[in-house]
N, C-alpha and C positions, 0 to 999 in steps of 0.2 A: 654865633660868632664868638670866638674866645677873646678874652681881654689879655693881651700880652703886656707884661711888664718886663721890658728888655734891658738887661745889663750887658753892656758891650765893652769888652776889653780889646783895645785896638781901634777905637773910634778915629784916631788920627793916622792910621796906616792907610796905604792906598786902597787896600781891600775894604777897610772900615768906612772910609769916605765914599767910595763908589757904591757900597751896599746901602748906606743911608740915603744917598742921592737916588738910587733906584727905588727904594722903599717910598720915598717922598713922591717920586714920579707916579708910582702905582696907587698912591693915596692910602697906604696901609696905616691904619689907626693903631696907636699904642696907648695903653692905659697909663704907662709910665715909661720913661726912658732914662736909664742910669748909665751914662758914660763913665767908664772906669779908667784910672791911670795910677801908675806907681809914683808919679811926681806932681800931681795936681796941686795947685794952690787953692786957698779957700774961696777966692773970688772968680775962679775960672768957670765958664759956662759955654754951652754949645747949643745950637738951635736945631729943632726938628719940627717941620711943618708950622713954622712961625712962632713957636714957643721955645723959650730958653730953659735948658736943663743944666743944673749944676754938675760939674765934673767931680766925681768923688774918688778919693784915694782908695786903692784896693784894701788897705789895712782897715779902713773905716766902713767898708761895705757890709751891709746887713743882708744876708742871702734871703731872709724871709720877706724882703721888700720887692723881690723880683720873682718872675715865673720862668724866665728863660735867661740863660747865660750863654753869650756867644763870644768865642775867642777868635779874634781876627788878626792874629799875628803870632810870631814865635817868641814866647816869653819863658825863660828858664824857670821862673818862679810860679808859673800858672798852674802847676799840678796841685798846689795847696789850695788855690782858689777853686779849682774844679772839684776837689774833694769836699770842700765846704758846701758848694752848690748841690752836689749830689746827696750829701747828708741831709740837706734841707728840702729835697724833693724837686729841685729845679730841673727843667729840661736843659741839657748841655748840648750846644752846637759847637763842635770842635774843629775849627778851621785853622788851628795853630799846631796841630800834630802833638797834642799833649798826651792823649791815650787813645790813639787811633784804633788800636786792636779791641777796645772796649765797646765800640759803637757800631751801628748799622750804617752802611754807606748809602748816600743819597745822590742821585743824578737827576738834575732837572731836565725835563724833556722826554723822559721815558713814560710808558703807560702808567695809569693810576695803579694798576695791579702791582707795579714794581716800586711805587713810592708811598702808598697809603699806610705803610708801617709807621710813618711819622706820627700818626694819631695816637699810637700807643707806646712810642719809644721814649726813653729817658736820656739816651746818649746817641747823638746823631753826628756823623762825620761826612761833610761834603766830599765827594769823590775828588781825587786829584785831577788836575787839568789834563794830564797825560792819559789817565784811564778814562776820563770823560770823553776825550776826543775819539778814542778807540771804541768805546761802548756805544756812542751815538751812531757809529757806522755799523758795527758788528752785531749789536743786539737786534735791531729790526731785520737785518739780513739773515741772521741765523734762525730767526723765527719762521722764515719762509723758505729757506734752503739749507741743505746739510753741508756745512763747511768742513773740509778735510785738512786744510792747513792755512796758516796766515804768517806772512813775513812782513815785519814792520820796522821801518827806520824812522825814529822820532828825532827831529832836529829842534831842540828846545831852546827857547829864548832865555835870556838871563833873568827875566822877571819871574821865572819859575822858582827861584830861590827867594823871592821877595824883594822888598825895596833895596836891600843891601846889594843885590845882584845888579840892578840897573845903575846904582850909584858907583859900583866898582867898574863897570864897563865905561861909564862916562869919565870917571877919574883917570883910568888908564889911557883912554883915547886922547884926552887933553894932554896928558903927560907925554905921550909918544909924539903927538903933533908938535910939541914944543921941545922935542929931543931930550926929554928928561927920563931918568931911570924910573922904573916902576917896581913896587913891592906888592905882589898879590896878597890880598887879605881874605877874600871870600872863596875864590877858586884856587885850586892847587897850583896853578901856574897862570901865566899871562892869558887874559881873556880877549882883550882887544886885538882884532885882526888875526884871530886864532880860532881853532876848533878843538874842543875837548871830545875825544872819541870814546870816553867812558864817563858815566855819571854814577857816583857812589863807589864803594869799594868793589874790587874785582874778586869774584869767587873762584874756587878751584876749577870750575867748569867754564870759566871765562865769561859767565854772565856777571851782572853787577847787582848789588843790593837794591839799587833803585829800580832796575828792570824787574827784578823778582817781586818787589813791592807792588809795582803796577800790575803785574800778572795776578798777584794775590787779590788785589782789588777787583780785577775783572772777573775773577772766579766767582765772586758773590753775585755778579750780574749775569754772566754768560754761562756759568756752570762748566760742563766738560769742554765746551768750545775753547775756554781759556787754556786748556792743556795743549792745544795745537798752535798756540801763538808763539812765534819766535820774534823777540823784540830786541832791537839795538837802539839805545838812547845816546844822543850826543848833545852837547851844548854849543850853540853857534853865537857869534857876536851880534845878536839882534836884541833890541830892548823888549819888544812885545810881539807875541804871535808865534805859536808853535807850527812847524811844518812837518807833514807826515807823508812818507812814501810807503804805500801799502800794496802788498800782493795777496790775493785771496784765491784759493782753489776750492772746488766743490766736488763732492762725491757723485753727484748726479749731472746729467748733461744740461748745461745752461749756455745759451747764446750770449753774445755781447749785448744785444738789444735787451734781452731779459735781465742781464746783470744791471744795465743802466736803469731799467725800471725799478729794480730792487733798491738801488741807491737813491733814486729820485723820490721814492715813497717814504724814505726815512724822515721822521720829524726833525725840524730844525736844520735840515741840510739843504744847501742850494748848489746846483751844478752850474758852473761857469764855463761856457764853451767859446766865448768870443774874445777872451783876453787871458793873459798870464796872471795867475794868482800869486801874490807875494805877501809876506807878513806885514810889510809896510802899509799896503793898501787894504788888505783883507783881514789883518790880524790885530787891529787896534780899534777899540770902541765899536766892535761888531758883535752881535749876539747870535750869529749863525755860524755853522761850519761849512766852509766853502770847498767844493771838490771840482777838480778839473783833470784833463788828460786821461780819461777812462779809456783803456784799450785792452785787447787780449794779449796774453803772454805767448810768445812764440814757442813752439815745440811742446806745449802743454795743453791738454784738453780742459775745458771748463775752468780756466785760470785767467785772472784779470789783474790789472794794476791801475793805480790811480794816485793822484797827488791831492793832499788836503791841507788847508790852512785854517787855523782857529785862534781867536783871541783867547789865549790861555788865562788871562787875567779876568776879563769880563765874562766871557762865555763859560770859562772853567770855574774859577773860584767864586766870583761874585754871584753869578746867576744860580749856582748850586745853593749858596747860602740864602739867596732871595727865595728860591723855591721852597726851602725848608720853612722860612718865616711865613711865607704865603700859606703853606699847609697848616702850620700851627695856628694861624689866625682863623682858620676854618674849623678848628678842632672842636 
């Protein structure tokens, strides 16, 4: 068992707090815990497994005192901290999109053959919740059947952009209920009671930068199958939980029952037949990906459609980070 000395920037973010809670629940031992902050006072401390650890200012952090640096939030200055950590040989877990192109993508729940790279990696990036949601369905299915095309509409909750997204939706909703004007800060226009039909900048071919980033992530996990994915991403006025409408076509003859068996065999997936799945019930504090309304597409052979809901926050970001820490503790 490896002794992890964890330096965590973002211990006070939703991701950081949920990660530490999950680590405590699993009983993951740390040789040392170094919560980092840009504004900490000398007397500030935080608890992990019954022991208090002093919060240290980033400027005073000594990289040689840690073995792992985890970024659990978006910080404009974090690139300098990451550079120091890498120079001193720390394993960097980048959940703050500092240098995502430098790392290997990790998805918790895939086979060991797809995740054991962690043992030798020095820069690891938890896969985005959007790519995680698609990979948990498409990876196991593509290993057992030849996919010819995928059409996906991802309805993303505002927590996909972090704490600021949920705060913006709450603030706008309160203002509108009280008949006050709003001034959007995080989203390009009003988010409350609205739908944004594009996420990120729109490219010349009418895809968006966000959609292309998700496909690029999936390429690392799915290989050539990612080339046949057509993704449309939207943001909906929901706090937590992404919703996915997914159409899949196959080159070989597959019946509806056979397709359902493929989906049911996917790890971490649960089929719900007896009720409607919604992000309010199935997309908050849930560690599974829920699938419903599996049916054949009319007028097409070996083509099927389904609806899925996943807690983008817990099942996406947090459990991917937890899976990395779990692997590192076994290194």
